[in-house]
BAVEXMI-767715 format. One record per residue: x, y, z of N, C-alpha, C, CB in turn; residue in one letter. Coordinates in nm, 3 decimals, padded with zeros to 5 digits. Glycine has a CB too. Example, Ala and Ser with C-alpha at 12.3 -4.5 7.8 and 13.67 -1.06 7.14 Angstrom:
<pakes>
PAKE     n.px     n.py     n.pz    ca.px    ca.py    ca.pz     c.px     c.py     c.pz    cb.px    cb.py    cb.pz  aa
PAKE   01.319  -00.569   00.780   01.230  -00.450   00.780   01.320  -00.330   00.780   01.131  -00.447   00.905   A
PAKE   01.285  -00.225   00.708   01.367  -00.106   00.714   01.290   00.003   00.787   01.408  -00.060   00.572   S
</pakes>
This chain:
<pakes>
PAKE     n.px     n.py     n.pz    ca.px    ca.py    ca.pz     c.px     c.py     c.pz    cb.px    cb.py    cb.pz  aa
PAKE  -02.476  -04.599  -02.167  -02.450  -04.616  -02.309  -02.489  -04.487  -02.380  -02.528  -04.738  -02.366   M
PAKE  -02.415  -04.460  -02.487  -02.439  -04.337  -02.563  -02.497  -04.368  -02.700  -02.311  -04.257  -02.578   L
PAKE  -02.581  -04.277  -02.747  -02.641  -04.290  -02.880  -02.531  -04.285  -02.985  -02.745  -04.177  -02.905   C
PAKE  -02.529  -04.381  -03.079  -02.425  -04.380  -03.181  -02.442  -04.267  -03.283  -02.423  -04.512  -03.254   P
PAKE  -02.559  -04.205  -03.287  -02.583  -04.095  -03.382  -02.548  -03.959  -03.324  -02.729  -04.096  -03.424   R
PAKE  -02.592  -03.931  -03.201  -02.570  -03.795  -03.149  -02.499  -03.788  -03.014  -02.701  -03.725  -03.138   D
PAKE  -02.462  -03.904  -02.958  -02.385  -03.905  -02.834  -02.467  -03.882  -02.708  -02.280  -03.804  -02.840   G
PAKE  -02.600  -03.871  -02.718  -02.684  -03.854  -02.599  -02.684  -03.983  -02.517  -02.830  -03.815  -02.640   S
PAKE  -02.707  -03.968  -02.390  -02.718  -04.085  -02.303  -02.847  -04.158  -02.337  -02.716  -04.043  -02.152   E
PAKE  -02.837  -04.288  -02.365  -02.954  -04.368  -02.397  -03.034  -04.399  -02.271  -02.913  -04.499  -02.467   L
PAKE  -03.167  -04.404  -02.286  -03.254  -04.447  -02.176  -03.255  -04.599  -02.183  -03.401  -04.385  -02.187   V
PAKE  -03.200  -04.663  -02.083  -03.185  -04.808  -02.082  -03.320  -04.878  -02.075  -03.097  -04.852  -01.966   A
PAKE  -03.325  -04.999  -02.130  -03.450  -05.076  -02.126  -03.495  -05.104  -01.983  -03.433  -05.209  -02.202   H
PAKE  -03.400  -05.110  -01.891  -03.434  -05.137  -01.751  -03.495  -05.014  -01.682  -03.310  -05.182  -01.676   T
PAKE  -03.480  -04.896  -01.743  -03.535  -04.774  -01.686  -03.670  -04.737  -01.748  -03.437  -04.659  -01.703   D
PAKE  -03.728  -04.827  -01.823  -03.855  -04.803  -01.892  -03.972  -04.854  -01.808  -03.854  -04.870  -02.030   Q
PAKE  -04.089  -04.803  -01.837  -04.210  -04.852  -01.771  -04.295  -04.935  -01.867  -04.292  -04.734  -01.716   T
PAKE  -04.272  -04.924  -01.995  -04.351  -04.999  -02.093  -04.291  -05.137  -02.116  -04.360  -04.922  -02.227   R
PAKE  -04.378  -05.238  -02.120  -04.331  -05.375  -02.137  -04.263  -05.396  -02.272  -04.446  -05.471  -02.121   S
PAKE  -04.304  -05.322  -02.377  -04.242  -05.338  -02.509  -04.092  -05.311  -02.501  -04.308  -05.245  -02.612   A
PAKE  -04.051  -05.210  -02.425  -03.909  -05.178  -02.410  -03.838  -05.287  -02.330  -03.892  -05.040  -02.342   F
PAKE  -03.900  -05.328  -02.220  -03.838  -05.425  -02.130  -03.829  -05.562  -02.196  -03.917  -05.435  -01.999   I
PAKE  -03.940  -05.609  -02.254  -03.945  -05.743  -02.314  -03.845  -05.761  -02.427  -04.084  -05.772  -02.364   D
PAKE  -03.825  -05.655  -02.505  -03.740  -05.666  -02.623  -03.601  -05.604  -02.604  -03.808  -05.600  -02.740   H
PAKE  -03.569  -05.562  -02.484  -03.437  -05.506  -02.457  -03.411  -05.378  -02.534  -03.332  -05.607  -02.491   G
PAKE  -03.514  -05.294  -02.549  -03.503  -05.171  -02.629  -03.460  -05.055  -02.540  -03.636  -05.139  -02.699   I
PAKE  -03.345  -04.998  -02.572  -03.303  -04.870  -02.514  -03.327  -04.766  -02.622  -03.151  -04.873  -02.465   S
PAKE  -03.354  -04.642  -02.581  -03.380  -04.541  -02.684  -03.310  -04.410  -02.653  -03.530  -04.517  -02.698   H
PAKE  -03.292  -04.332  -02.759  -03.228  -04.201  -02.748  -03.337  -04.096  -02.725  -03.143  -04.168  -02.875   C
PAKE  -03.328  -04.018  -02.618  -03.430  -03.917  -02.590  -03.425  -03.798  -02.685  -03.415  -03.869  -02.448   P
PAKE  -03.318  -03.785  -02.763  -03.312  -03.669  -02.853  -03.343  -03.705  -02.999  -03.175  -03.607  -02.846   S
PAKE  -03.301  -03.822  -03.047  -03.327  -03.855  -03.188  -03.431  -03.966  -03.205  -03.198  -03.898  -03.256   C
PAKE  -03.476  -04.025  -03.096  -03.575  -04.134  -03.094  -03.525  -04.263  -03.160  -03.702  -04.090  -03.162   S
PAKE  -03.395  -04.274  -03.184  -03.339  -04.398  -03.234  -03.350  -04.506  -03.127  -03.193  -04.379  -03.278   G
PAKE  -03.342  -04.633  -03.170  -03.358  -04.743  -03.076  -03.247  -04.844  -03.088  -03.491  -04.810  -03.098   M
PAKE  -03.200  -04.888  -02.974  -03.095  -04.988  -02.965  -03.159  -05.117  -02.916  -02.979  -04.942  -02.870   L
PAKE  -03.136  -05.225  -02.988  -03.184  -05.356  -02.945  -03.064  -05.443  -02.918  -03.277  -05.420  -03.052   L
PAKE  -03.071  -05.520  -02.812  -02.965  -05.613  -02.780  -03.029  -05.746  -02.744  -02.876  -05.559  -02.665   N
PAKE  -02.996  -05.849  -02.821  -03.056  -05.981  -02.799  -03.031  -06.031  -02.658  -03.001  -06.082  -02.900   A
PAKE  -02.915  -06.002  -02.602  -02.883  -06.050  -02.469  -02.965  -05.980  -02.360  -02.735  -06.029  -02.442   D
PAKE  -03.021  -05.862  -02.393  -03.103  -05.788  -02.296  -03.251  -05.820  -02.310  -03.081  -05.639  -02.313   A
PAKE  -03.291  -05.888  -02.417  -03.432  -05.916  -02.441  -03.485  -06.018  -02.341  -03.453  -05.967  -02.584   A
PAKE  -03.598  -05.985  -02.280  -03.663  -06.078  -02.188  -03.755  -06.173  -02.265  -03.743  -06.002  -02.082   A
PAKE  -03.785  -06.141  -02.389  -03.872  -06.221  -02.473  -03.786  -06.318  -02.553  -03.958  -06.132  -02.568   N
PAKE  -03.804  -06.448  -02.535  -03.717  -06.546  -02.600  -03.732  -06.546  -02.752  -03.746  -06.684  -02.546   S
PAKE  -03.852  -06.512  -02.803  -03.871  -06.505  -02.948  -03.788  -06.391  -03.007  -04.020  -06.487  -02.983   M
PAKE  -03.790  -06.276  -02.940  -03.710  -06.162  -02.984  -03.563  -06.197  -02.979  -03.739  -06.038  -02.897   T
PAKE  -03.521  -06.258  -02.870  -03.380  -06.294  -02.854  -03.334  -06.385  -02.968  -03.357  -06.363  -02.718   E
PAKE  -03.411  -06.488  -03.000  -03.368  -06.580  -03.105  -03.370  -06.514  -03.242  -03.457  -06.704  -03.106   S
PAKE  -03.467  -06.426  -03.267  -03.474  -06.358  -03.397  -03.355  -06.262  -03.413  -03.608  -06.280  -03.410   K
PAKE  -03.322  -06.188  -03.308  -03.208  -06.096  -03.316  -03.076  -06.172  -03.332  -03.203  -06.008  -03.190   L
PAKE  -03.064  -06.286  -03.266  -02.941  -06.365  -03.282  -02.930  -06.420  -03.424  -02.938  -06.480  -03.180   K
PAKE  -03.042  -06.456  -03.484  -03.042  -06.501  -03.623  -03.001  -06.385  -03.716  -03.182  -06.556  -03.663   K
PAKE  -03.055  -06.266  -03.690  -03.019  -06.149  -03.770  -02.870  -06.117  -03.754  -03.104  -06.028  -03.729   M
PAKE  -02.817  -06.137  -03.634  -02.678  -06.103  -03.605  -02.581  -06.176  -03.698  -02.645  -06.136  -03.460   H
PAKE  -02.613  -06.300  -03.732  -02.526  -06.378  -03.821  -02.499  -06.306  -03.953  -02.587  -06.515  -03.849   E
PAKE  -02.596  -06.230  -04.001  -02.582  -06.161  -04.129  -02.487  -06.042  -04.122  -02.718  -06.114  -04.176   A
PAKE  -02.451  -05.999  -04.003  -02.364  -05.883  -03.989  -02.217  -05.922  -03.968  -02.410  -05.798  -03.872   F
PAKE  -02.189  -06.051  -03.967  -02.051  -06.095  -03.945  -01.968  -06.095  -04.073  -02.051  -06.232  -03.884   S
PAKE  -02.034  -06.089  -04.190  -01.959  -06.086  -04.316  -02.041  -06.022  -04.426  -01.918  -06.228  -04.358   S
PAKE  -01.974  -05.988  -04.535  -02.040  -05.935  -04.655  -02.127  -05.812  -04.632  -02.122  -06.041  -04.716   D
PAKE  -02.088  -05.724  -04.545  -02.162  -05.599  -04.533  -02.066  -05.485  -04.502  -02.271  -05.611  -04.422   C
PAKE  -02.113  -05.366  -04.535  -02.031  -05.246  -04.527  -02.021  -05.193  -04.384  -02.087  -05.140  -04.619   E
PAKE  -01.899  -05.156  -04.345  -01.879  -05.095  -04.214  -01.926  -04.950  -04.221  -01.729  -05.102  -04.171   E
PAKE  -01.990  -04.903  -04.115  -02.036  -04.764  -04.107  -01.963  -04.692  -03.995  -02.189  -04.758  -04.086   V
PAKE  -01.972  -04.561  -03.996  -01.903  -04.480  -03.897  -01.987  -04.464  -03.770  -01.868  -04.343  -03.955   D
PAKE  -02.027  -04.578  -03.714  -02.101  -04.581  -03.588  -02.032  -04.678  -03.495  -02.251  -04.621  -03.610   L
PAKE  -02.008  -04.634  -03.373  -01.953  -04.724  -03.273  -02.067  -04.791  -03.198  -01.860  -04.648  -03.175   D
PAKE  -02.057  -04.920  -03.178  -02.158  -04.994  -03.104  -02.161  -04.942  -02.959  -02.129  -05.148  -03.107   C
PAKE  -02.277  -04.902  -02.910  -02.286  -04.853  -02.772  -02.255  -04.959  -02.667  -02.423  -04.797  -02.747   P
PAKE  -02.264  -05.087  -02.704  -02.241  -05.194  -02.607  -02.096  -05.239  -02.600  -02.327  -05.312  -02.640   C
PAKE  -02.027  -05.245  -02.718  -01.890  -05.299  -02.715  -01.788  -05.212  -02.789  -01.889  -05.438  -02.775   C
PAKE  -01.832  -05.100  -02.845  -01.747  -05.002  -02.914  -01.687  -05.051  -03.046  -01.636  -04.962  -02.825   N
PAKE  -01.733  -05.166  -03.097  -01.690  -05.211  -03.230  -01.756  -05.123  -03.335  -01.725  -05.361  -03.253   S
PAKE  -01.698  -05.119  -03.454  -01.761  -05.048  -03.565  -01.882  -05.128  -03.612  -01.660  -05.025  -03.682   K
PAKE  -01.993  -05.061  -03.626  -02.114  -05.128  -03.672  -02.111  -05.144  -03.824  -02.241  -05.051  -03.628   M
PAKE  -02.194  -05.232  -03.873  -02.208  -05.257  -04.017  -02.353  -05.236  -04.055  -02.160  -05.400  -04.054   R
PAKE  -02.377  -05.224  -04.184  -02.512  -05.196  -04.232  -02.560  -05.305  -04.328  -02.517  -05.059  -04.301   V
PAKE  -02.688  -05.341  -04.317  -02.753  -05.438  -04.406  -02.893  -05.390  -04.435  -02.756  -05.582  -04.342   R
PAKE  -02.944  -05.429  -04.549  -03.085  -05.408  -04.579  -03.160  -05.535  -04.543  -03.106  -05.369  -04.730   N
PAKE  -03.271  -05.517  -04.474  -03.354  -05.630  -04.435  -03.496  -05.601  -04.480  -03.347  -05.654  -04.281   I
PAKE  -03.558  -05.700  -04.541  -03.696  -05.688  -04.587  -03.783  -05.774  -04.496  -03.710  -05.731  -04.736   V
PAKE  -03.877  -05.709  -04.430  -03.974  -05.780  -04.348  -04.098  -05.805  -04.432  -04.008  -05.699  -04.219   F
PAKE  -04.168  -05.912  -04.403  -04.290  -05.947  -04.476  -04.411  -05.905  -04.394  -04.294  -06.099  -04.507   K
PAKE  -04.507  -05.844  -04.463  -04.633  -05.809  -04.398  -04.711  -05.936  -04.366  -04.718  -05.715  -04.489   R
PAKE  -04.812  -05.920  -04.284  -04.895  -06.034  -04.246  -04.957  -06.100  -04.368  -05.004  -05.989  -04.148   I
PAKE  -04.986  -06.020  -04.472  -05.048  -06.077  -04.594  -04.945  -06.143  -04.686  -05.122  -05.968  -04.670   N
PAKE  -04.818  -06.145  -04.646  -04.714  -06.212  -04.723  -04.637  -06.124  -04.820  -04.773  -06.322  -04.798   G
PAKE  -04.680  -06.000  -04.840  -04.607  -05.911  -04.931  -04.488  -05.850  -04.860  -04.700  -05.800  -04.985   T
PAKE  -04.388  -05.810  -04.939  -04.266  -05.751  -04.882  -04.285  -05.603  -04.851  -04.149  -05.770  -04.979   D
PAKE  -04.228  -05.561  -04.739  -04.219  -05.418  -04.708  -04.101  -05.362  -04.784  -04.205  -05.394  -04.553   M
PAKE  -04.086  -05.233  -04.785  -03.966  -05.171  -04.840  -03.847  -05.214  -04.754  -03.979  -05.015  -04.846   E
PAKE  -03.728  -05.231  -04.813  -03.612  -05.268  -04.731  -03.583  -05.163  -04.624  -03.488  -05.287  -04.821   P
PAKE  -03.541  -05.211  -04.509  -03.500  -05.123  -04.399  -03.350  -05.138  -04.381  -03.578  -05.156  -04.267   I
PAKE  -03.281  -05.027  -04.377  -03.136  -05.029  -04.355  -03.113  -05.034  -04.204  -03.065  -04.904  -04.420   E
PAKE  -03.053  -05.143  -04.158  -03.031  -05.162  -04.015  -02.881  -05.169  -03.988  -03.102  -05.291  -03.964   I
PAKE  -02.840  -05.100  -03.885  -02.701  -05.104  -03.842  -02.690  -05.214  -03.736  -02.653  -04.965  -03.786   D
PAKE  -02.593  -05.301  -03.752  -02.573  -05.410  -03.657  -02.427  -05.423  -03.621  -02.625  -05.541  -03.714   G
PAKE  -02.403  -05.471  -03.503  -02.266  -05.492  -03.456  -02.222  -05.633  -03.492  -02.256  -05.468  -03.303   C
PAKE  -02.107  -05.647  -03.559  -02.059  -05.780  -03.594  -02.007  -05.858  -03.473  -01.951  -05.769  -03.698   P
PAKE  -01.982  -05.790  -03.362  -01.923  -05.855  -03.244  -02.026  -05.899  -03.141  -01.825  -05.762  -03.180   E
PAKE  -02.128  -05.817  -03.118  -02.228  -05.853  -03.017  -02.367  -05.851  -03.083  -02.223  -05.755  -02.895   C
PAKE  -02.465  -05.891  -03.012  -02.601  -05.903  -03.065  -02.678  -05.772  -03.054  -02.677  -06.014  -02.993   N
PAKE  -02.621  -05.664  -03.108  -02.679  -05.531  -03.094  -02.715  -05.473  -03.230  -02.584  -05.438  -03.021   T
PAKE  -02.829  -05.403  -03.235  -02.877  -05.339  -03.357  -02.923  -05.198  -03.327  -02.992  -05.420  -03.421   F
PAKE  -02.905  -05.111  -03.425  -02.951  -04.973  -03.411  -03.053  -04.945  -03.520  -02.832  -04.873  -03.420   W
PAKE  -03.171  -04.898  -03.478  -03.277  -04.858  -03.569  -03.291  -04.707  -03.559  -03.412  -04.930  -03.537   F
PAKE  -03.266  -04.635  -03.668  -03.290  -04.491  -03.668  -03.440  -04.468  -03.668  -03.223  -04.423  -03.791   D
PAKE  -03.483  -04.360  -03.605  -03.626  -04.330  -03.595  -03.690  -04.320  -03.733  -03.647  -04.199  -03.518   A
PAKE  -03.621  -04.261  -03.829  -03.677  -04.246  -03.964  -03.703  -04.379  -04.032  -03.585  -04.164  -04.048   G
PAKE  -03.619  -04.478  -04.004  -03.638  -04.610  -04.063  -03.766  -04.675  -04.009  -03.516  -04.701  -04.034   E
PAKE  -03.788  -04.662  -03.881  -03.907  -04.719  -03.820  -04.032  -04.640  -03.858  -03.892  -04.724  -03.669   L
PAKE  -04.017  -04.509  -03.873  -04.131  -04.424  -03.910  -04.187  -04.467  -04.045  -04.088  -04.276  -03.914   Q
PAKE  -04.100  -04.508  -04.137  -04.145  -04.553  -04.269  -04.236  -04.675  -04.258  -04.026  -04.586  -04.358   R
PAKE  -04.216  -04.755  -04.154  -04.297  -04.874  -04.135  -04.434  -04.836  -04.077  -04.225  -04.974  -04.043   I
PAKE  -04.433  -04.748  -03.978  -04.555  -04.712  -03.908  -04.652  -04.644  -04.004  -04.525  -04.620  -03.789   V
PAKE  -04.612  -04.532  -04.056  -04.693  -04.457  -04.152  -04.600  -04.358  -04.221  -04.813  -04.383  -04.082   N
PAKE  -04.557  -04.389  -04.341  -04.458  -04.305  -04.407  -04.503  -04.163  -04.433  -04.420  -04.368  -04.536   P
PAKE  -04.634  -04.138  -04.436  -04.684  -04.004  -04.467  -04.704  -03.918  -04.342  -04.812  -04.014  -04.542   D
PAKE  -04.701  -03.978  -04.225  -04.722  -03.899  -04.104  -04.591  -03.842  -04.053  -04.789  -03.984  -03.995   S
PAKE  -04.602  -03.729  -03.985  -04.483  -03.667  -03.927  -04.457  -03.727  -03.789  -04.500  -03.512  -03.917   K
PAKE  -04.330  -03.732  -03.748  -04.299  -03.782  -03.613  -04.362  -03.693  -03.505  -04.145  -03.790  -03.593   P
PAKE  -04.387  -03.751  -03.390  -04.438  -03.672  -03.277  -04.331  -03.573  -03.234  -04.479  -03.764  -03.158   Y
PAKE  -04.375  -03.457  -03.186  -04.281  -03.356  -03.136  -04.213  -03.403  -03.008  -04.352  -03.222  -03.112   D
PAKE  -04.286  -03.474  -02.925  -04.233  -03.525  -02.799  -04.159  -03.656  -02.826  -04.347  -03.545  -02.694   D
PAKE  -04.028  -03.657  -02.804  -03.949  -03.777  -02.837  -03.988  -03.897  -02.750  -03.801  -03.747  -02.820   T
PAKE  -04.039  -03.875  -02.630  -04.082  -03.988  -02.546  -04.205  -04.055  -02.609  -04.114  -03.940  -02.401   A
PAKE  -04.297  -03.975  -02.659  -04.416  -04.030  -02.725  -04.375  -04.098  -02.855  -04.521  -03.918  -02.753   V
PAKE  -04.285  -04.033  -02.930  -04.235  -04.091  -03.055  -04.168  -04.226  -03.029  -04.137  -03.995  -03.125   E
PAKE  -04.085  -04.233  -02.927  -04.016  -04.358  -02.894  -04.114  -04.468  -02.857  -03.917  -04.335  -02.780   S
PAKE  -04.218  -04.434  -02.784  -04.318  -04.534  -02.746  -04.391  -04.586  -02.870  -04.419  -04.474  -02.646   T
PAKE  -04.429  -04.495  -02.959  -04.497  -04.537  -03.082  -04.407  -04.626  -03.167  -04.541  -04.414  -03.164   A
PAKE  -04.280  -04.588  -03.178  -04.187  -04.667  -03.258  -04.156  -04.801  -03.191  -04.058  -04.589  -03.281   L
PAKE  -04.152  -04.805  -03.059  -04.127  -04.932  -02.989  -04.241  -05.030  -03.014  -04.110  -04.908  -02.837   A
PAKE  -04.363  -04.981  -03.017  -04.476  -05.069  -03.044  -04.469  -05.120  -03.188  -04.609  -04.995  -03.019   L
PAKE  -04.429  -05.033  -03.283  -04.412  -05.076  -03.421  -04.302  -05.181  -03.431  -04.380  -04.956  -03.512   A
PAKE  -04.195  -05.159  -03.359  -04.083  -05.252  -03.360  -04.123  -05.387  -03.299  -03.963  -05.193  -03.284   L
PAKE  -04.206  -05.382  -03.196  -04.255  -05.505  -03.133  -04.331  -05.589  -03.236  -04.346  -05.472  -03.012   E
PAKE  -04.414  -05.525  -03.316  -04.488  -05.596  -03.421  -04.392  -05.646  -03.528  -04.595  -05.505  -03.484   I
PAKE  -04.299  -05.559  -03.569  -04.203  -05.594  -03.673  -04.123  -05.719  -03.637  -04.109  -05.477  -03.698   L
PAKE  -04.086  -05.731  -03.512  -04.004  -05.845  -03.469  -04.080  -05.978  -03.472  -03.952  -05.821  -03.331   L
PAKE  -04.210  -05.972  -03.489  -04.288  -06.094  -03.500  -04.300  -06.143  -03.645  -04.426  -06.071  -03.440   Q
PAKE  -04.261  -06.057  -03.741  -04.278  -06.089  -03.882  -04.156  -06.162  -03.938  -04.302  -05.962  -03.962   L
PAKE  -04.176  -06.247  -04.039  -04.061  -06.309  -04.105  -03.982  -06.204  -04.182  -04.107  -06.423  -04.202   P
PAKE  -03.855  -06.231  -04.208  -03.771  -06.134  -04.279  -03.673  -06.205  -04.371  -03.694  -06.045  -04.178   F
PAKE  -03.621  -06.125  -04.465  -03.517  -06.172  -04.558  -03.404  -06.071  -04.552  -03.572  -06.188  -04.706   V
PAKE  -03.282  -06.118  -04.539  -03.165  -06.031  -04.534  -03.108  -06.018  -04.673  -03.059  -06.085  -04.435   I
PAKE  -03.091  -05.896  -04.718  -03.035  -05.874  -04.852  -02.884  -05.856  -04.846  -03.099  -05.751  -04.918   L
</pakes>
């Protein structure tokens, strides 16, 4: 599979050593640190059900973007999703690209970085950056969300 942003070969979730990547079906781009999630690849049933619920929001009423889905080559669409912090307050909306045809989502590294620590700079090593963002994404997927 190729990165929808820069065309690099994605590191598949099955080629990872960290459980966060394997459990949640996370493939990542070694050059831009973007992350691809696919509900059908998730080994964690909670992640799978949450991603399938999110997928419903991408089937209508959202704008098509110039990104081809790495899994099925359909044009992806974009939605803003607000996740709730543990204390119940809303995070800033995150713009997520989702495929209307399959259960696939693309998270740009910058979108996830805003969640981790908006004031910190990304790691220079994309493998370290991807690991940090995967752990943030693992936490994020446990939180309730609202689709705008």
